[in-house]
N, CA, C and O atoms as a GROMACS GRO file, in nm:
protein
  444
    1MET      N    1   2.021  11.853   7.742
    1MET     CA    2   2.069  11.738   7.612
    1MET      C    3   2.033  11.638   7.679
    1MET      O    4   2.048  11.610   7.798
    2THR      N    5   1.973  11.572   7.575
    2THR     CA    6   1.950  11.421   7.574
    2THR      C    7   2.029  11.304   7.555
    2THR      O    8   2.050  11.279   7.436
    3HIS      N    9   2.084  11.217   7.645
    3HIS     CA   10   2.164  11.133   7.610
    3HIS      C   11   2.120  11.003   7.560
    3HIS      O   12   2.046  10.939   7.634
    4THR      N   13   2.144  10.968   7.480
    4THR     CA   14   2.079  10.796   7.423
    4THR      C   15   2.128  10.694   7.495
    4THR      O   16   2.212  10.714   7.582
    5ILE      N   17   2.085  10.583   7.471
    5ILE     CA   18   2.127  10.479   7.562
    5ILE      C   19   2.288  10.402   7.532
    5ILE      O   20   2.353  10.322   7.598
    6PHE      N   21   2.311  10.469   7.404
    6PHE     CA   22   2.424  10.420   7.338
    6PHE      C   23   2.543  10.539   7.435
    6PHE      O   24   2.639  10.500   7.502
    7ASP      N   25   2.505  10.670   7.418
    7ASP     CA   26   2.602  10.734   7.493
    7ASP      C   27   2.618  10.706   7.624
    7ASP      O   28   2.719  10.704   7.694
    8GLN      N   29   2.480  10.678   7.655
    8GLN     CA   30   2.510  10.665   7.840
    8GLN      C   31   2.607  10.512   7.851
    8GLN      O   32   2.714  10.510   7.912
    9ILE      N   33   2.560  10.409   7.793
    9ILE     CA   34   2.639  10.285   7.824
    9ILE      C   35   2.776  10.350   7.758
    9ILE      O   36   2.840  10.396   7.853
   10LYS      N   37   2.856  10.374   7.620
   10LYS     CA   38   2.989  10.434   7.618
   10LYS      C   39   3.031  10.483   7.769
   10LYS      O   40   3.099  10.417   7.847
   11SER      N   41   2.983  10.593   7.789
   11SER     CA   42   3.007  10.685   7.923
   11SER      C   43   3.011  10.598   8.018
   11SER      O   44   3.091  10.642   8.100
   12TYR      N   45   2.959  10.474   8.061
   12TYR     CA   46   2.971  10.411   8.142
   12TYR      C   47   3.101  10.328   8.142
   12TYR      O   48   3.192  10.332   8.225
   13LEU      N   49   3.091  10.249   8.027
   13LEU     CA   50   3.224  10.174   7.995
   13LEU      C   51   3.369  10.231   7.983
   13LEU      O   52   3.473  10.166   7.979
   14GLU      N   53   3.352  10.379   7.978
   14GLU     CA   54   3.487  10.464   7.970
   14GLU      C   55   3.506  10.512   8.126
   14GLU      O   56   3.620  10.540   8.163
   15HIS      N   57   3.405  10.521   8.211
   15HIS     CA   58   3.456  10.562   8.358
   15HIS      C   59   3.431  10.409   8.464
   15HIS      O   60   3.473  10.404   8.579
   16HIS      N   61   3.378  10.327   8.416
   16HIS     CA   62   3.384  10.214   8.505
   16HIS      C   63   3.462  10.096   8.417
   16HIS      O   64   3.385  10.020   8.357
   17SER      N   65   3.592  10.073   8.403
   17SER     CA   66   3.662   9.982   8.341
   17SER      C   67   3.641   9.839   8.391
   17SER      O   68   3.702   9.756   8.324
   18TYR      N   69   3.573   9.791   8.486
   18TYR     CA   70   3.538   9.690   8.517
   18TYR      C   71   3.459   9.626   8.447
   18TYR      O   72   3.475   9.508   8.416
   19ALA      N   73   3.351   9.705   8.412
   19ALA     CA   74   3.232   9.663   8.361
   19ALA      C   75   3.256   9.608   8.204
   19ALA      O   76   3.162   9.554   8.146
   20ARG      N   77   3.370   9.624   8.147
   20ARG     CA   78   3.440   9.586   8.022
   20ARG      C   79   3.424   9.460   8.000
   20ARG      O   80   3.421   9.410   7.888
   21GLU      N   81   3.408   9.378   8.146
   21GLU     CA   82   3.433   9.217   8.134
   21GLU      C   83   3.314   9.184   8.117
   21GLU      O   84   3.219   9.242   8.170
   22ARG      N   85   3.303   9.071   8.026
   22ARG     CA   86   3.171   9.030   7.983
   22ARG      C   87   3.100   8.979   8.126
   22ARG      O   88   2.979   8.994   8.142
   23ARG      N   89   3.177   8.922   8.220
   23ARG     CA   90   3.102   8.886   8.317
   23ARG      C   91   3.047   8.953   8.407
   23ARG      O   92   2.974   8.900   8.490
   24PHE      N   93   3.072   9.078   8.406
   24PHE     CA   94   3.021   9.169   8.510
   24PHE      C   95   2.926   9.262   8.401
   24PHE      O   96   2.867   9.363   8.439
   25ARG      N   97   2.920   9.218   8.279
   25ARG     CA   98   2.812   9.329   8.239
   25ARG      C   99   2.648   9.330   8.290
   25ARG      O  100   2.584   9.434   8.283
   26ASN      N  101   2.606   9.243   8.325
   26ASN     CA  102   2.459   9.208   8.392
   26ASN      C  103   2.474   9.274   8.504
   26ASN      O  104   2.380   9.350   8.529
   27LYS      N  105   2.586   9.272   8.603
   27LYS     CA  106   2.583   9.350   8.737
   27LYS      C  107   2.550   9.534   8.698
   27LYS      O  108   2.456   9.599   8.743
   28ALA      N  109   2.664   9.587   8.597
   28ALA     CA  110   2.687   9.683   8.545
   28ALA      C  111   2.545   9.769   8.495
   28ALA      O  112   2.514   9.881   8.537
   29LEU      N  113   2.474   9.694   8.404
   29LEU     CA  114   2.357   9.688   8.364
   29LEU      C  115   2.253   9.730   8.461
   29LEU      O  116   2.200   9.841   8.451
   30VAL      N  117   2.223   9.650   8.550
   30VAL     CA  118   2.173   9.659   8.657
   30VAL      C  119   2.175   9.786   8.764
   30VAL      O  120   2.091   9.845   8.832
   31GLU      N  121   2.297   9.795   8.745
   31GLU     CA  122   2.338   9.952   8.865
   31GLU      C  123   2.269  10.047   8.762
   31GLU      O  124   2.172  10.109   8.805
   32MET      N  125   2.305  10.065   8.637
   32MET     CA  126   2.271  10.164   8.554
   32MET      C  127   2.098  10.190   8.526
   32MET      O  128   2.039  10.291   8.487
   33LEU      N  129   2.059  10.084   8.554
   33LEU     CA  130   1.900  10.082   8.559
   33LEU      C  131   1.845  10.121   8.689
   33LEU      O  132   1.753  10.203   8.683
   34LEU      N  133   1.877  10.083   8.798
   34LEU     CA  134   1.850  10.092   8.939
   34LEU      C  135   1.911  10.245   8.954
   34LEU      O  136   1.859  10.315   9.041
   35GLU      N  137   1.990  10.286   8.896
   35GLU     CA  138   2.006  10.444   8.928
   35GLU      C  139   1.920  10.495   8.831
   35GLU      O  140   1.902  10.615   8.853
   36LYS      N  141   1.861  10.457   8.734
   36LYS     CA  142   1.792  10.520   8.695
   36LYS      C  143   1.622  10.535   8.720
   36LYS      O  144   1.550  10.635   8.723
   37HIS      N  145   1.595  10.410   8.735
   37HIS     CA  146   1.440  10.382   8.822
   37HIS      C  147   1.466  10.404   8.952
   37HIS      O  148   1.382  10.488   8.982
   38GLY      N  149   1.536  10.378   9.056
   38GLY     CA  150   1.547  10.389   9.206
   38GLY      C  151   1.626  10.269   9.227
   38GLY      O  152   1.660  10.178   9.152
   39ASP      N  153   1.652  10.301   9.381
   39ASP     CA  154   1.747  10.214   9.451
   39ASP      C  155   1.708  10.060   9.466
   39ASP      O  156   1.794   9.974   9.485
   40GLY      N  157   1.566  10.029   9.455
   40GLY     CA  158   1.518   9.887   9.469
   40GLY      C  159   1.497   9.878   9.580
   40GLY      O  160   1.472   9.758   9.592
   41SER      N  161   1.484   9.942   9.720
   41SER     CA  162   1.450   9.914   9.812
   41SER      C  163   1.315   9.881   9.869
   41SER      O  164   1.284   9.837   9.979
   42MET      N  165   1.245   9.913   9.763
   42MET     CA  166   1.103   9.834   9.776
   42MET      C  167   1.071   9.791   9.638
   42MET      O  168   1.122   9.826   9.532
   43PHE      N  169   0.956   9.691   9.667
   43PHE     CA  170   0.933   9.615   9.576
   43PHE      C  171   0.874   9.717   9.445
   43PHE      O  172   0.796   9.805   9.481
   44PHE      N  173   0.903   9.710   9.318
   44PHE     CA  174   0.864   9.782   9.216
   44PHE      C  175   0.664   9.747   9.173
   44PHE      O  176   0.613   9.635   9.172
   45PRO      N  177   0.615   9.836   9.154
   45PRO     CA  178   0.455   9.827   9.119
   45PRO      C  179   0.490   9.734   8.980
   45PRO      O  180   0.592   9.744   8.912
   46LEU      N  181   0.397   9.660   8.962
   46LEU     CA  182   0.387   9.595   8.777
   46LEU      C  183   0.452   9.655   8.694
   46LEU      O  184   0.559   9.614   8.650
   47SER      N  185   0.379   9.797   8.651
   47SER     CA  186   0.437   9.899   8.584
   47SER      C  187   0.583   9.924   8.558
   47SER      O  188   0.641   9.928   8.450
   48LYS      N  189   0.636   9.943   8.694
   48LYS     CA  190   0.766  10.014   8.712
   48LYS      C  191   0.852   9.887   8.669
   48LYS      O  192   0.945   9.900   8.590
   49LEU      N  193   0.815   9.760   8.726
   49LEU     CA  194   0.896   9.651   8.700
   49LEU      C  195   0.915   9.636   8.528
   49LEU      O  196   1.019   9.644   8.464
   50LYS      N  197   0.780   9.610   8.481
   50LYS     CA  198   0.752   9.601   8.324
   50LYS      C  199   0.907   9.716   8.277
   50LYS      O  200   1.016   9.683   8.230
   51ASP      N  201   0.860   9.834   8.309
   51ASP     CA  202   0.928   9.960   8.224
   51ASP      C  203   1.058   9.909   8.274
   51ASP      O  204   1.138   9.912   8.180
   52PHE      N  205   1.114   9.864   8.381
   52PHE     CA  206   1.267   9.805   8.429
   52PHE      C  207   1.314   9.684   8.336
   52PHE      O  208   1.431   9.665   8.304
   53VAL      N  209   1.224   9.619   8.303
   53VAL     CA  210   1.272   9.467   8.229
   53VAL      C  211   1.295   9.554   8.052
   53VAL      O  212   1.401   9.562   7.990
   54GLU      N  213   1.169   9.602   8.013
   54GLU     CA  214   1.220   9.657   7.892
   54GLU      C  215   1.328   9.725   7.862
   54GLU      O  216   1.412   9.685   7.781
   55ASP      N  217   1.338   9.875   7.948
   55ASP     CA  218   1.489   9.895   7.969
   55ASP      C  219   1.592   9.824   7.979
   55ASP      O  220   1.692   9.856   7.914
   56TYR      N  221   1.593   9.715   8.060
   56TYR     CA  222   1.723   9.622   8.066
   56TYR      C  223   1.746   9.555   7.914
   56TYR      O  224   1.858   9.563   7.863
   57VAL      N  225   1.653   9.499   7.856
   57VAL     CA  226   1.643   9.468   7.730
   57VAL      C  227   1.751   9.560   7.616
   57VAL      O  228   1.854   9.531   7.557
   58SER      N  229   1.659   9.692   7.624
   58SER     CA  230   1.712   9.783   7.533
   58SER      C  231   1.871   9.791   7.568
   58SER      O  232   1.959   9.780   7.484
   59TYR      N  233   1.893   9.814   7.716
   59TYR     CA  234   2.029   9.862   7.746
   59TYR      C  235   2.116   9.739   7.697
   59TYR      O  236   2.208   9.768   7.620
   60GLU      N  237   2.103   9.622   7.728
   60GLU     CA  238   2.180   9.496   7.687
   60GLU      C  239   2.184   9.493   7.530
   60GLU      O  240   2.290   9.442   7.494
   61ARG      N  241   2.124   9.521   7.450
   61ARG     CA  242   2.106   9.507   7.282
   61ARG      C  243   2.203   9.610   7.284
   61ARG      O  244   2.308   9.579   7.228
   62VAL      N  245   2.197   9.741   7.340
   62VAL     CA  246   2.264   9.834   7.263
   62VAL      C  247   2.398   9.842   7.353
   62VAL      O  248   2.466   9.943   7.337
   63TRP      N  249   2.436   9.763   7.431
   63TRP     CA  250   2.589   9.734   7.498
   63TRP      C  251   2.669   9.667   7.410
   63TRP      O  252   2.784   9.702   7.382
   64ARG      N  253   2.597   9.546   7.354
   64ARG     CA  254   2.645   9.487   7.240
   64ARG      C  255   2.683   9.571   7.121
   64ARG      O  256   2.784   9.542   7.056
   65LEU      N  257   2.605   9.679   7.089
   65LEU     CA  258   2.623   9.778   6.977
   65LEU      C  259   2.767   9.900   7.021
   65LEU      O  260   2.849   9.961   6.953
   66VAL      N  261   2.744   9.892   7.150
   66VAL     CA  262   2.879   9.978   7.170
   66VAL      C  263   3.027   9.922   7.152
   66VAL      O  264   3.132   9.968   7.106
   67LEU      N  265   2.979   9.780   7.220
   67LEU     CA  266   3.122   9.692   7.177
   67LEU      C  267   3.169   9.681   7.058
   67LEU      O  268   3.288   9.690   7.028
   68GLU      N  269   3.065   9.659   6.973
   68GLU     CA  270   3.111   9.660   6.835
   68GLU      C  271   3.172   9.790   6.772
   68GLU      O  272   3.270   9.814   6.700
   69ASP      N  273   3.089   9.852   6.820
   69ASP     CA  274   3.116  10.001   6.712
   69ASP      C  275   3.228  10.030   6.830
   69ASP      O  276   3.296  10.107   6.760
   70CYS      N  277   3.291  10.028   6.941
   70CYS     CA  278   3.410  10.035   7.016
   70CYS      C  279   3.476   9.952   7.072
   70CYS      O  280   3.463   9.937   7.194
   71PRO      N  281   3.558   9.881   7.003
   71PRO     CA  282   3.648   9.796   7.052
   71PRO      C  283   3.729   9.789   7.131
   71PRO      O  284   3.757   9.684   7.188
   72GLU      N  285   3.803   9.936   7.158
   72GLU     CA  286   3.891   9.979   7.272
   72GLU      C  287   3.809   9.998   7.424
   72GLU      O  288   3.860  10.056   7.520
   73LEU      N  289   3.692   9.944   7.423
   73LEU     CA  290   3.617   9.919   7.523
   73LEU      C  291   3.595   9.776   7.576
   73LEU      O  292   3.543   9.763   7.687
   74ARG      N  293   3.629   9.672   7.508
   74ARG     CA  294   3.595   9.553   7.519
   74ARG      C  295   3.676   9.505   7.630
   74ARG      O  296   3.792   9.544   7.639
   75GLY      N  297   3.622   9.415   7.724
   75GLY     CA  298   3.729   9.376   7.852
   75GLY      C  299   3.835   9.260   7.794
   75GLY      O  300   3.806   9.211   7.685
   76ASN      N  301   3.942   9.220   7.855
   76ASN     CA  302   4.018   9.119   7.860
   76ASN      C  303   3.953   9.009   7.835
   76ASN      O  304   4.009   8.939   7.750
   77ASP      N  305   3.829   8.958   7.888
   77ASP     CA  306   3.755   8.838   7.868
   77ASP      C  307   3.643   8.845   7.728
   77ASP      O  308   3.564   8.752   7.713
   78TYR      N  309   3.644   8.934   7.652
   78TYR     CA  310   3.538   8.976   7.540
   78TYR      C  311   3.566   8.830   7.440
   78TYR      O  312   3.474   8.756   7.406
   79LYS      N  313   3.708   8.809   7.403
   79LYS     CA  314   3.751   8.700   7.298
   79LYS      C  315   3.709   8.549   7.369
   79LYS      O  316   3.686   8.451   7.298
   80ASP      N  317   3.703   8.542   7.517
   80ASP     CA  318   3.730   8.380   7.567
   80ASP      C  319   3.584   8.326   7.546
   80ASP      O  320   3.565   8.210   7.581
   81LYS      N  321   3.503   8.381   7.504
   81LYS     CA  322   3.362   8.303   7.506
   81LYS      C  323   3.351   8.215   7.381
   81LYS      O  324   3.253   8.142   7.402
   82ASP      N  325   3.402   8.185   7.260
   82ASP     CA  326   3.453   8.072   7.214
   82ASP      C  327   3.474   7.997   7.262
   82ASP      O  328   3.395   7.904   7.278
   83ILE      N  329   3.607   7.999   7.316
   83ILE     CA  330   3.674   7.881   7.418
   83ILE      C  331   3.610   7.846   7.519
   83ILE      O  332   3.643   7.731   7.547
   84TYR      N  333   3.500   7.905   7.621
   84TYR     CA  334   3.436   7.873   7.717
   84TYR      C  335   3.318   7.783   7.618
   84TYR      O  336   3.317   7.661   7.633
   85GLU      N  337   3.234   7.838   7.530
   85GLU     CA  338   3.147   7.767   7.446
   85GLU      C  339   3.232   7.608   7.423
   85GLU      O  340   3.200   7.510   7.490
   86GLN      N  341   3.328   7.602   7.333
   86GLN     CA  342   3.401   7.481   7.283
   86GLN      C  343   3.383   7.426   7.430
   86GLN      O  344   3.287   7.353   7.457
   87LYS      N  345   3.488   7.467   7.537
   87LYS     CA  346   3.489   7.342   7.625
   87LYS      C  347   3.341   7.302   7.709
   87LYS      O  348   3.323   7.188   7.752
   88PHE      N  349   3.250   7.402   7.724
   88PHE     CA  350   3.122   7.339   7.744
   88PHE      C  351   3.076   7.198   7.657
   88PHE      O  352   3.037   7.085   7.689
   89GLU      N  353   3.104   7.270   7.527
   89GLU     CA  354   3.035   7.121   7.432
   89GLU      C  355   3.112   7.013   7.471
   89GLU      O  356   3.048   6.909   7.459
   90ILE      N  357   3.262   6.990   7.528
   90ILE     CA  358   3.352   6.918   7.486
   90ILE      C  359   3.289   6.836   7.627
   90ILE      O  360   3.231   6.727   7.618
   91GLU      N  361   3.304   6.886   7.716
   91GLU     CA  362   3.295   6.858   7.858
   91GLU      C  363   3.159   6.808   7.889
   91GLU      O  364   3.141   6.688   7.910
   92ARG      N  365   3.071   6.887   7.894
   92ARG     CA  366   2.917   6.906   7.937
   92ARG      C  367   2.827   6.786   7.818
   92ARG      O  368   2.755   6.693   7.856
   93LEU      N  369   2.849   6.810   7.721
   93LEU     CA  370   2.752   6.771   7.608
   93LEU      C  371   2.808   6.642   7.538
   93LEU      O  372   2.732   6.562   7.482
   94GLY      N  373   2.973   6.625   7.544
   94GLY     CA  374   3.032   6.512   7.502
   94GLY      C  375   3.055   6.523   7.330
   94GLY      O  376   3.083   6.426   7.260
   95ARG      N  377   3.033   6.670   7.278
   95ARG     CA  378   3.017   6.681   7.132
   95ARG      C  379   3.175   6.749   7.094
   95ARG      O  380   3.239   6.823   7.168
   96GLU      N  381   3.214   6.703   6.967
   96GLU     CA  382   3.328   6.763   6.931
   96GLU      C  383   3.288   6.913   6.865
   96GLU      O  384   3.193   6.956   6.800
   97VAL      N  385   3.420   6.970   6.921
   97VAL     CA  386   3.399   7.134   6.839
   97VAL      C  387   3.330   7.143   6.692
   97VAL      O  388   3.358   7.060   6.606
   98GLY      N  389   3.247   7.236   6.671
   98GLY     CA  390   3.185   7.211   6.536
   98GLY      C  391   3.115   7.123   6.505
   98GLY      O  392   3.111   7.111   6.383
   99TYR      N  393   3.020   7.011   6.587
   99TYR     CA  394   2.921   6.980   6.557
   99TYR      C  395   2.816   7.039   6.502
   99TYR      O  396   2.793   6.997   6.388
  100ASN      N  397   2.740   7.126   6.543
  100ASN     CA  398   2.632   7.200   6.450
  100ASN      C  399   2.634   7.217   6.326
  100ASN      O  400   2.538   7.217   6.248
  101GLN      N  401   2.781   7.236   6.296
  101GLN     CA  402   2.794   7.277   6.171
  101GLN      C  403   2.781   7.144   6.084
  101GLN      O  404   2.711   7.135   5.983
  102ASN      N  405   2.855   7.045   6.137
  102ASN     CA  406   2.917   6.949   6.073
  102ASN      C  407   2.724   6.870   6.049
  102ASN      O  408   2.680   6.814   5.948
  103VAL      N  409   2.669   6.890   6.151
  103VAL     CA  410   2.513   6.799   6.129
  103VAL      C  411   2.467   6.871   6.028
  103VAL      O  412   2.428   6.805   5.932
  104LYS      N  413   2.455   7.061   6.017
  104LYS     CA  414   2.388   7.106   5.907
  104LYS      C  415   2.453   7.085   5.766
  104LYS      O  416   2.389   7.102   5.662
  105LYS      N  417   2.574   7.049   5.769
  105LYS     CA  418   2.689   7.020   5.661
  105LYS      C  419   2.585   6.883   5.585
  105LYS      O  420   2.507   6.878   5.489
  106LEU      N  421   2.628   6.797   5.672
  106LEU     CA  422   2.544   6.647   5.636
  106LEU      C  423   2.437   6.635   5.592
  106LEU      O  424   2.429   6.553   5.501
  107ALA      N  425   2.332   6.694   5.624
  107ALA     CA  426   2.196   6.756   5.602
  107ALA      C  427   2.174   6.782   5.487
  107ALA      O  428   2.093   6.728   5.411
  108SER      N  429   2.270   6.894   5.461
  108SER     CA  430   2.246   6.980   5.329
  108SER      C  431   2.328   6.885   5.155
  108SER      O  432   2.324   6.914   5.035
  109LEU      N  433   2.391   6.770   5.234
  109LEU     CA  434   2.462   6.699   5.095
  109LEU      C  435   2.343   6.597   5.062
  109LEU      O  436   2.272   6.537   5.143
  110PRO      N  437   2.340   6.593   4.882
  110PRO     CA  438   2.254   6.503   4.859
  110PRO      C  439   2.289   6.343   4.895
  110PRO      O  440   2.396   6.290   4.925
  111GLU      N  441   2.177   6.298   4.882
  111GLU     CA  442   2.181   6.145   4.930
  111GLU      C  443   2.210   6.012   4.830
  111GLU      O  444   2.212   5.898   4.877
   0.00000   0.00000   0.00000
């Protein structure tokens, strides 16, 4: 029986609760792909590295789909993304929250 990427990621999230936190997503994806492609103890030939990267992109995309379809598998920090983005805009960029939306709205107003 062939398991789809969706099934693999869903099963991984069900069995590895640490991976549900956004900050551990990349680590979990790399673990899954190293399990599939080898232990990584030697350099990948270019063709293998290309396969690895293409798989990573697919896994990451489907990972988000699994979390959208199965919200009970989301980690506690899932909703923190907006908070961190707003904090970054204020502290690092010196922008108020909603800056981009305000600029777009202003641009759409007639002169």
